[in-house]
N, C-alpha and C positions, 0 to 999 in steps of 0.2 A: 111471555110467560105461558107455560103449559098448564091449563086448568083441569079440574076434575072432569068438567064436561067434555074437554078434548079427549081425555083418557077413556071415558065411558063411550064415546062415539067411535073409538078406534075399531078397525075391521079385524075380527078374530076368526081363525079357521081351526076347528078341532078335527084331528085325523086319528082315528082309532078303529080297528076292525071289530071291537066289542061294543055293541049298542049300549050296554049298561054303563060303560065308562063315558060314552058320548053324552048320554042323558044326564049323568051326574055332573059333568063339567058344564053343560048348558044350564042346568038348574042353578049351579053356584054362580055363574056369570050373570045370568039374566036377573036373578034375585038380588044382586048387589049393584045393579044400575047399568050394566053393559047392554047396549042396544043393537050392536051390529055383530052378532055371533052367528056363524054358520058352521056346518060340519060335513064330513064325508067318511064313509067306511072303506072307500077304495083309494089306496095310497098311490095308485098309478095316475090319478087325475090331479094330484096336488100341484105339480108344476104348471099345468095348463090353467088351473083356477087362479094361481097366484099371478100368472102373466096377465090374466084378465082383470083381477080385482086388486092386486097389489096390497095384500094383507099387511097390517101392522104387526100381527103376531100369529104364528102357526104353532099350535100345541100338538106335538107329534109323538106318537107311540113308536118305539124302536122296533118292536117285534110284531111284524104284520106279514101276511102272505102277499105274494105279488112282488112288491118292492118293500125292502126293509127301510127303517128310518134313515139308515146311513145312505142307502141308494136315493132316497127322496132328497136329502140334503145335497147330495152330489148333483142332482138335477136342478136344484134351486140356485146353485152358485152362478151360472151364466146370467140369470135374471137379475140377481142382486149385485151389489158392488163387490170389490175384490175379496173382502174377507168377512163382511157382515151378513149374517143370516138371522132373520127375526124368528128363530126357532127355539121353542122351549120343549126339551125332550122329556118323555115319560118312560120310566123303566123300573123294574123291580130288581135288576141285576146290578149290584154295586160295582162290579168290575167293568161295566160298560159306560159308567159315568164319565170317567176321564177320557175314554176313547171318543165319546160323543162330543165333548168339548174340543178335543183336538180336530174333530171332523168339521167344526164350524158352528156348532150350537152355542147359544149364548148362556144357557142355564139349564137346569134339570129339576124335576120333582120325582119323588119316589112313590111307588105303589106299596101298600094302599094309600090313598090320598089323605093328606092332612089339609082340611079346607083352609085354615089360616095360612099355612105355608104356601099353598097353591095360589091364593088370591094375592098374597104379598109379592111373590115372585112375578106374577102376571103384571101387577101394577108397576113394579120396578122396571121390568123389561119394556113396557109401553112408554114409560117416561123417556127411557134412553132412545127408543125407536122414534118417538115423535120429535125429540131434540135432534136426532140424526137426520130426520126427514126435513126438519125446518131450519137446519143450521144456516142455510142460505139467507134466511130472514134477517140474520145479524148484518149481513152485507147490505141488504135492501134498506134496513133501518139506518145504517151508517150513511148510505147515499142520500137518503132523505134529509138527515140532520145536517149534512154538509151543505146542501142546497138552501136549507133554511137558516134561520138566525141562531145566535149563540145559545139562546134558551133551549131551543130544540136539541142542540148537541148535548146539553146537560141532561136532558131527559133520556137521551140514548145511553149516556154513561150510567144513569140510574138503572136503566133496564139491564145493562151488562152487569152492574154490581149486584143486582137482585138474583143473578144466576149463581148457584153454588159452585159450578165448575169454574176452572181458570180459563180466561179468555185473553188472547194476545193478538194485537193488531200490528202487522208488519208491513212496512213499505217495500214493495217488490223491487223498486229501483235501487235502494240503498241497503236492503235487507236488515234494516234497523227497526227496533220497536217504536211504534207510534203511540200506543196506549195499551194498558192492561186494566183488568177489572179488580174489584176487591177480592174476588175469589182467588185470583193469582197471588195477591199479597198474602192472604191467609195461608194458602197452600205452601208457599215458599218462604214465609216468615220474613219478607222483605217489605219496607215501605215502597210506595209506588215510585217515588223519585229515583230510588236506587235501582229498581227493576228496569226503568226506562233507560238508565245509563248502561245496562248490561246488554249484550247482544243475545239473540236467540240461540246461537251455537254455544255460548258460555253457559247459558241456563240448561242446555241439554235438550232443547226442543227438537233439534235435528242436527245432522252433520252439515257442513258447509255445502257438500254436493247435493244432499237431499233438499236443503233449503233452496238452493239455486234451481233444482228441478221443479219444486213446487211453484216457485215464483215465475218459472218460464212456461207454466201450463197455459194453453190457449183456450181451454174449455171454461171460460168465465161462466159462473152460475151453474156449472155442472155439478154432478154428484160429489159430495165430500169424500175425501180419502182418509182411511183410518190407519194410523201408524202408532205402534207402541214405542215409548221412550222412557228415559230416566231423567227427571228434572232435579236440579241441584238446589237444595235448600240453603238458607243462610248458615245453618250449623254444619254444613258440608255433608249432611245425610242426603240420600237420594229418595225420590218419590216416584214409584212406577205409575205411569199414566198411559191411557190410550187417547191419542190426539186426533181430532177431526180437522183436516186441512181443506180450505176452499179459497179460491181466488174470486174476488169481486171487484168491479169497477165502481168507485165511489167518487162522484163529482169529477169524473174524468181521470181519476187516479186509481191505478190497479193496486189492490191491497190483498195481503194474505190474512185470513182469519184462522187462528188455531184455537180450538176449544179442547182443553185437556181435562180428563176425568181421572181422579185418583182410583186406582184399581188394586190398592194394597190388600184390602180384605179379600178380594176375589182371588188374588194370587196365593194368599195364605190358605184360603179354602182349597184351592187347587193343589197346593203343596200337601195339605193334610190328606186330601183324597189320594194323592200319589203315595204318601206314606202308608195310608191304610191299605192301599192296593199291594204294597210290597212288604209290610211288616205285620207280624202277628200281634193282634190287639191285646192278648192276655199276657204274653211274656216280653213283648217288645223285640223279639228276635226276628231276623229275616224269615219270611214265609216260604212256602215251597217254590213259588214263582221266582222270587229273588234268589233263593238258594241255587236253583238250577242255572240262573243267569251268571251268578258269581262263579259257579263251578265251570261254566263254559269259558268265562274270561280267564280263570286260573289255568285251564288246559291250554289256551292259546299262548299264555306266557310261558308255561312249562315246555311247550314245543320249542320256543326260541331259546330258552335257558338250559334245555336238557335236564329239567328237574323231574322229580317224581311227585305224585299226588296220592294221598290216602283219603278215602271217603269212609267215614265211620257212620253206620246206621245204628242208632241207639234206641232201645225200647225198654221202658220200665217194666219190670216183672211184677205181675199181679196188681197192677195199678187199679184195675177195675174193682177188685175186692176192697181195696183201701177206699176208693172213691165212693163205693156203695155204702160203706160202713160209716164214713165221716160226713158224707153229703157232697153235693157238687161244688158248693162255695169253698169248702176247705180243700176239696180236690184241686180246684183251680189254684188255691194258695200253695199247695204242694208243688204243682207244676212251676209256679213262679219261683219258689225257693230252689227247686232243682235246676232251673235254667240259670239262676245266679251262680250256683256252684259250678255248673258246666262251663260258663264263660271264664271262670277263674282257673280252669284246668288247661287253657290253651294260650298260645302266644297272640300278640296283637295282630299279626298278619294272617292268622287262621280265621276261619269263619264258622260260626255256630248258627244253626237254623232250626226252626220247628217245622217238621214235615207234616204234622197233623196229629191230633189226639195226644197220646203219650209217646210219640215218636219224634226223635230229634236227629239232626245230622251235623257232622263235623267235616270240614275240608282242611286237610293238613298239607301244606307245601313243604317238600323235603328235598334235600340235596344228596342224601345217602340212602341206605337200605331201610327196610320196613321197621327197624327197631324203634324209631320215633313213634310209629303208630301203636306199637305194643306199650310203650311207656305212657302215652296219653290214655290208652284204654285202661291201664292199671290205675292211673290217676283218677279217672272218672269213677271207676269201681270203688276206689278208696274214698272218694268224696261222698259216697253214699253211706259209708260206714256209720257216720254220726247220725242219730235219728233226727227227723224233722219235727219241729215244734208247731203244731197246728192248734193255736189257742189253748195251750195247756195239754193237748193230747200228743203223745209221742207216736210217730209213725216211722217204721223202718222199711227201706226198699232196697232192692238189688236191681241190676240192669244187665241186659243181654246185648252184646255189641257185635255187629258184623262189619268186616273190613274188606274193601276192594281197593286195588292199586292201579293207578295210571302210570305207564302204559301197559303194565303186565297183563291186566285183566280186560280192559276195554279202553277206548279212546274218546267216547262221547259221554256226556253227562247222564243221559237217561239210562244207559247200560250200566255205568258205574254204580249209580244209586240202586238199580234193580239187583245187581250182584251183591252189593253190600246188604240189601234187605234179605236176600237169600241166605247169606252167611249168618245174619242175625237169627233167622229161623233155626238154623243149625245149632247156634249157641243155646237157644231156648230148649231145643230138643235134647241137648246134652245135659240139661239139668239147671239151666239159668245161672246167673251171676258169673258169666264168663264171656269170652269173645272167640270168634272164629274168623279166619281169613277165607275169602272165596277160593283162592288158589290152594290146591290140595298140598303142594310141597311146603308152603309156609305153615299150613296147619299141623304138619308133623312136629315142627319146632314148638308151635303154640301149645299143642296138646301135651307135649312133654313138660313144658314150663308150667302149665296149669295143673297138671298132675302133681308136679313137685310142690307147687305152692299149696295146693289143698292138703297134701300129705304133711307139709310142715305145720299148717294150722292145726292139724290133729295131733301132731307129735308131742306138743307140750302137755295137752290134756291127757294123752295116753302114756305119759312118762317114758317116752322113747329116747330122750336126750340123756347123755351120760358125760361125766367129766373124766378126762385123762390128765395125768400130771407129768410134766417134764422137769426132771431135777435141774437145779442150778448148783454149781460147784464153786466153792471159795478157792481161788488159785493159790492163796497163801498157805492154807491148811489141808486142802484136799477134802474137806468136809462138805457134805450137802448143805447148802445155805438156804434151801427152800425149793419151791417148785412153781411152775406156771400152769394154771388150770386151762385146759384146752377142750373145747366143746366137740363132742362126737355125737353122731345121730345113728342109732341102731334102728334103721328103718325095716319094718317087717317085710320079709320077702327079698330084701336086698342086702342085709347085713350092715356093717359100718359104712356110711356114705362119706366120701372124701369131702372135707370142709369147703374146699374151693367150689364145690358144686352147689352148696346150699347157703353158705354165708352171704354171698351177694344177693340172693333172692330175699333173704330175711332183711337185709339192709334196704332193698328197694320197696318192699311191702310194709316196712315198719314193724315187722315181727321181732326185730332185733331188740326193741325196747322191752318187750315182755320177757323174751328169752334172756336178755342181759340181766334183768332183775332175778330170774331164776338161777343164773350162774352164780351171782353173788350169794344168794341164799344157800345154794348147794355147797359152795366152797366153805362158807362159815360152818355149815353142818358137819362137813368132813373134817375140818380143823378141830372142832370140838370132839368129834368121835375119836380122832387119833390121840388126843390128849387123854380121853377117858379110857382108852384101850391100852395105854402105856407106851404108845409109840413115841410120845413126847411132842414138843413144840415143832411144828413144821410151818414155816412161813409160806403163804400161798398168794401168788399174784394173779389178778383177774384183769382181762382186757375189757376196756369200756369203749364202745363205738361212739363215733361223733353223734350219730342220731340219738343214741341212748342218752348221751350227756345233754343234748339240746332239748329233746322232747320228753324225756323221762324225768323221774324224781330221784336222781342218783343218791343224794344225801338221805332221803327218806328210805330208799331201798337198803342202804348200808346200815342205817340205824336199826331198821326192823329186823334184818337178818342177824345182826349181832345180839340183839335182845332176845330173839326167838330161840337161838341155839346156845346162848351164854358163851359165845366165842370171845377169845382174847383179841381185841382190835389191833394190838401191836403185831399180830401175826398176819394181818391182811394187808395186801399191797395192791393198789389200783394202777393199771398201766393205761395211759391215754396217748393218742397220737398228737403230733404237733398241730394238725388241722383242727382237732377237737378243742385244743387249748386256745387257738387263735380265733375261733368262731365269734366269741364275745368275751374279750379278754377280761373286762372288769367283772362280769358275772362269774367267769371261770375262777378268778382269784378268790372271790367271796365264797363260792361253793367249796373249792379245794381247801381253803383255810379252815372252814368248819369241819371238813372231814379229817384234816390233819390234826385238828385239836382233839380228836378222839383217840389219837395214837396211831392212825393208819398211815402207811408209807405211800408216797406218790412217785411214780416213775413215768418218764416219757419213752414211749415205745417207738421203734424204727427211727431213732434220732438221726438227723442228717438228710432224710429224704423229704422233709416238709419244707415249710417256709417261715418258721418262727423267727422272730427278731430277738437278738441276744439282749437288747435293752428290755424287752418284755420278759425274756426267760428268767432273768435274775429276780423279777418280781413274783414269779410263781413259787409256791411252796414245794419245790421239787427235791426229792431225796436221791433219785437215781436216774441215770441215762442208759438206754439200751442202744448199743451200736447195731445198726441194721445189718442183716445178713448179706446185703448187697456189697458191703465194705469188708466183710469177714471172709467171704467165699474165696477171694484171690489175694488175701492180705499178705501172703508169703511170696507172691510173684509179681504183684502189680504195685509199683511205687505210689501211684495216685491213691489207691485204696488204703495202702499202708499209711500214707501221710494223713488222710482224713481220719482214720481210726486213731492214730496217735494224737492228732489235734483234739479230737473229742475227749480222749482220756486226760490230756493235759488240762483242757478247759474245765472239765468236770471236777477234777481234783482241786483246781484253784478256786472253785466255787463250793468246795466242801461237799461234793456229791460223789457217790459211788458209781462205778461203771460196770455194766454187764454186756458181754458180747454174745449175741445169739447166732445160731447156725454154725457152731464150731464142729467140724467133721473130721479133723485130723489131729494127730499128735503135734505136727509142725505148727499148725495154727494156734493150738493151745500154748506151746512153748513160746512162740513169738509174742503172744498177748501177755503171758506171765512175765517175760523179760521186760516188757514195757509197762508193767505195773497195772494191768487191767485187774479189777477186783474179782469178778465172777464171770463164768461162762455157762452156756447151756447149748446143747446140740447133740447130734447123733454120736459124736466121739465118746461122750460119756454115757448117754442113754437116750433111747427113744421115749416118747410119751408113754406112760404106763397107767393101767387101771389103778384104782385107789389101793387095792390089796397089795399088788406088786410094789407100788410106791412105798407102802409102809414097810414091807420086807427089806427093800433096798436101804431105807433110812436106818433101820435097826442094824443091818449088817455094816453099813458105813460107819456108824458110831462105835461099833465094836472093834473096828480096826485101829491100829496104833496111829497116833497123830502124825501128820506129815508136815512139819513146819517148813516154811519156805527156806530152801538152801541156797547158798551162794556157791556156785561151782568154783572149784579150784581153777585158777587161771593157768592153763597149760598151753604152751605154744602149739597152736593147731593150724595145720596146713590142709587146704581143700584143693584136690586135683579134679579137674573136669575135662573129660575127653571121651569121645564116643568110641575110641579104639581101646579095647580091653587090654591089649598087649602093652600099649603105651602106659596105661594106668598101672599095670603090674610092674613095669620097669621103674617107673617113677616112685612107686610105693617102696620098692626094695632100696632105691637110692637114698630116700630121705628118712627111712626108718632108722638107719644107723646114727642119725643126728638126734635121736630121742624126741622127735616131734610126734605129736598126735596127728596121724595122717588119715584124712577122710577122702574117699573117692566117689565120683559120680559120673555116670555114663551119659548124662543129658543135663541141660540147664534146669529142667523141672526138678530132677533129683538134687541138683546143686542147691536150688532155692530151699528145698525141704531140709537139707543138712544145715544150711545157714540159719534156718529158723530154730533148729533143735540144738545147735552148738554155737559157742563163741569161737569165731574163726578170725585169725589175724591176717593170714596171707592166702591168696587164691591164685592158683596157676591154672590157666584155661586154654584149651585148644581154640584156634581161630575158626577152622572150618568144621562146623557141626550141622546136622540137619535141623530144620525148624528155626533155629536161632543161632546166629554166629557168635563167636566169642566176644567181639566188641559190643554187640547188642546185649549180651548177657551181663557183661561187666558194667555197661552203662546203667542198667537197672540196679545192679548191686550197689553202684556208687550212690544212687538215690536212697536206697533202703539201709545200706550199711556203709556210710561214708568213711568210717575209720579204717576199713580194711585196706590192705595193700594188694592191688590187682595187677596180675602179670599175664601176658599172652605168650604162649609157647607154641610156635607153629612153623611148618615148612612152607606155608603159603607165601608166595613172593609178592602178591599184590598188597602193597603197604599203605595205599592212600587212606583207606578207612581206618587202619591201625594208627597211623600217624595223626589223623584227625582226632581220634579218641584220646591219644596221648596229650595232644595240645589242649583238649577240653578237660583234661584231668581225670578221665574215666579209667585210664590205664597208667600204671606206675612204670612198668618196663615192658620191653618186647624182646623175646629171645627166639632164636630160630632152631629148627630141627635139621639134622641131628645135633644133639647137644654134647658138650664136654662135661662129664660127670663132676669133675673137681670144680670147674668154673661155675657150673650151675649151682652146686652146693654152696659155694662161697656167695653167689648172688642172692640166694634165698636167705642165707644167714644175715646178709646185709639188709634184706627186706624186713626181717624180724627186728633187727636192730633199729631200723628207721621207725618201725611201728612203735617200739617202746620209747624212743626218744620223743615222739609226738604225743603218745597217749599214756605214757608211763605213770604220770602223777595220778591220773584218774584210776587206772587199774591197780596202782599201788594201794590206794585206799581200799579197793575191793579185796585185795589180797590180805591186807591187814585185818579186815573184818572176818576173813575166812581162816586166819591163822597160817597163811601160806606165804608170807612175805619172803622168807628165806629162799624157797624154791624159785620165786620170781627173780630174785637177785642173781641166782646162778644162771638162769636162762638169759638174762640180759647180758651177762658177761661172755656168753658163748660167741 
């Protein structure tokens, strides 16, 4: 057992170049009972003194002239065992503590001295040192007890059991456990009998190779060897230990003695020190050192993956003013709250760090252009919009951000951070609350975007927004059925800005929520004004963005606008996209049901381009569907677009909804949609978006015109001729005109599609060889869009494979060659009309009866 007297008699050397420190430590030690204390101011003499006196403890200052503490420890290593140095380092630099432990020191104390801490650490180290020095006494005691009687052996076990550390006796011949002490049983939570049944390898004392190496040592009673290990407890948890190994011969038998000390607390303390050395104590974010290391690792990975990296240098604007006004404690709280918001702005794989004071850094790994950096910069700026709550005090902040790019700007961490810092300074100089790229080319785009964003934020306050109105027309009556309100920005110095340039910016920045509420209010104001001025009732549709629906108070905005302007809610219509509807279906149904209860109509905009489920669609309180312009643009020439549009019309009517087609730009599109029972259209064919005054004038003029009820065209036998040769068209027109057909001619497939949309055609005669599209290709599309027509090829082209294939697939009814026989061709066309009436006569008969033209139809069939 190590006694207090043993500890007080231990040899201690104090090494420090400051006499006052030496005097203080000598005073502390001698006044607490230590009797063997010496000192030196010259660090170069330490190794020689230790070689001569073999000190049990060296109290060593790290910062000294001549040889630093690290150099002294390096000189001591050959004198001591492989890894144990009886050194207690003294330093005021927290970053040097972990480095000193890694260099071999056993512990450290900080300057200025805490007497209790210093004395405690000295005593603990001396206990370990004396045990380390006297570990061979365990083997000597064992040898003595083996030679003596059984009672003496029991006293040896009692001595072992009195030791807090775990002691294991191992037979070098069999490598099995001979005995363990109570300390081992307590440490590993095993009874002694079970421990003895387990082998040293199973317990984790050493690997089989290491155990054999220790057992094969020939230096009996030599210095113990220190090895770190992980022992396995009964609950399968591991205990980190440092184990002293020594071979001793006991009663003629060579045995291994392993003394294991639990170092859990030491490792935890070391881990805490490492964490303190790498992380900011205030925010918990990586500090500057770890940030640079992380950036260095990210660059190495980016080189292999061909990725790009953005470094954002973030500085809080006017933080010092806020800190001075609220105090340092609340200033720290502000930094903590900001760091929390900052972490929420980035992805898991990105890194946030505190670079010092009110400066933070972001590392973004990207696979494409710099747009990701712009988006994150905007998210950080937006995160600061909400004020910070500092114990009841509200504090608002903005931030200036500099951005540098790897590999565009630099390829090493230090330069990237420095460039980002430089760009941040430029952002501050530009007026704060913004961001700048280090690269000038990228700044051109950034400055334009920031200028646009700042101008948009002022536009609402300065009344720069205005609504234009695009009329909607009822296809049955020709009357204006209402209008869609469209936002325009009359930007000072620029005029009207194209919506595609500023609407996406409002969506990204969240301005669309406030502007959307203004649009609803302005639309209600205009509706009420038109009624008061005698224009009458004009239904107005307003687009609602997804973000406005999710983040804003749509129902509250609508109710407030109607009440403020005393507008008729039945004249207001809200248009939502499918994505807005499906964001939170149950919430959406509730909000729309409340709005619809006011008498407001609900429409789905751009229908067919989203992802809504028809099962959900029937649950929404929807009144109208708008066919997206993407399906209307080529509706007269593209069978797929036509099929989608007609399917939407059919589905909507079956669900008791009206259908509006947007983007109608030609008479042919309008005629095609009217023929297939579309309810309303809007587009440039009828009118472009108009200012409120011009819209009112158009409504008044439209209502003054005679009503245009939907007419059912007289069913007259109509023949369409398509040929790029004008002479052929003229000859055929003269030939068939004598048979009283209505003859239409087209010089191209495009013109033919337009005529088909505008007219009911029963028979088509088409040339095979035409530029852009052949006759068989044209008629194949016609078959999909107008399947009842009779389609005939008339051509001098002798390559018949494509024609015959089309005939076999049903795209072509007949094929005739050029030159033709007039009489025979007239007879064949007459038979084609006859075939058409036989197949479709009953349907068209009903139409002729409705139009009062049944007699004419009968005569035509008899031809």
